N, C-alpha and C positions, 0 to 999 in steps of 0.2 A: 294506793300509790301516793296520794297527797299526805296521808297520815305518816307514811314512812319518811317523806321529804321533811315534814314538820319535825319529826323526831330527830332526824339527822341535824337539822338546823338548830334545834334546841340543844342537842348534845354539843355542837360546836360552840354555841353561846355559853353554855355552862363551863366548858373547858377554857374559853377565853376569859370568862369572869373569874374563874379560879386562878388563871395566870396573873391577872391584874391584882387579885387579892394577895397572891404570893409575892409579887413585886412590892406591894405596899408593906407587907410584913418584913421583907428584906430591908426596905428603906427604914422601917422603924428600928431595926437592929443596927444598920450600918451608918446612918447619918449622924453627924456629931452633936447637933443641938436641938432644942425643943422646936424651933421654928421650921427647920428642914424636915424633921421627923413628922411634924404635923402636916406639912405639905404632902409628904409621901402617903400618909395614912388617909387624908381626906380625898385627894384626887384619885388615887388608885382604888380606894374603897368605894368611892362613888361609881366609878366605871365598872368595877367588878360586880358590885351588887346590882347595878342597873342591868348589866348583861344577863345576870341570873334571873332577874325578875322578868325580863323580856322572854327568856326561855320558858318560864312558867306560863306566860301569856300565850306562847305558841303551842305548848303541848296540851293545855287543858281544853276540855270540851265545853266547859261552862263559861258563857259570855260574862257573867258577873265576876268570876275569878280573873278572867283576862282583863277586864276593866279595872279591877282593883290593883292588879299587878302593874298596869300601865300608869295608873294614878300614883302608885308607890314610886315608880321610876321618876315621874315628874316632880313629886314632892321631895324626893331625896336629892335630885339634881339641883333643885332650887334652894334647899335648906342646908345641906352639908357643907358646901364651900363657904357660905356666909357664916355659919356657926364656927367653922375652923378659923376664919379670918378674925372674928370677934374674940375668940379665945386667945389667939396669938397677940392681938392688940392689947388685951388685958394683961397678958403675961409680960409684954414689953413695958407697959405702964407700971407694972408691979416691980420692975427692975430685973427681970430674968435676963442674964447676960447672953450676948451673941457668942457664937463660936469664935475662938481666938484667931482663926484663919479668915474671918470675914473681912472683905476689903472695904466695903462702903456701908455705912449705916445711914439710910435716908429718912428714917422715921423721926428724929428729933425736929427736923425742919417742918414736917407735916403736923406733928403733935402741937407745936407752938401755936399754930393757926386755928386749932380746933378746941372747943370747950372741954 
């Protein structure tokens, strides 16, 4: 009974993770510039892969595998958004242009104060 419930929960998590990955892929195609595309890929990819790893932790019988999956979720949640932010900051400093429809560019004020 408990195994069936865990399998159903894991299946729901995999479907939800796949949905977030699909949304991130659509964002990569539809968004107009590097900055918004990176946002879609990093946020949706983090949630999608995290849900799939939690599903792995639920379905496995091995506690070591479950612990590795949960550690992978924590590592990915802590590193992927930071890495995306640093990549986009480097792209901005390199001169990659914003979308022509962007209304406000707040970065020049922030970059002047930082080394």
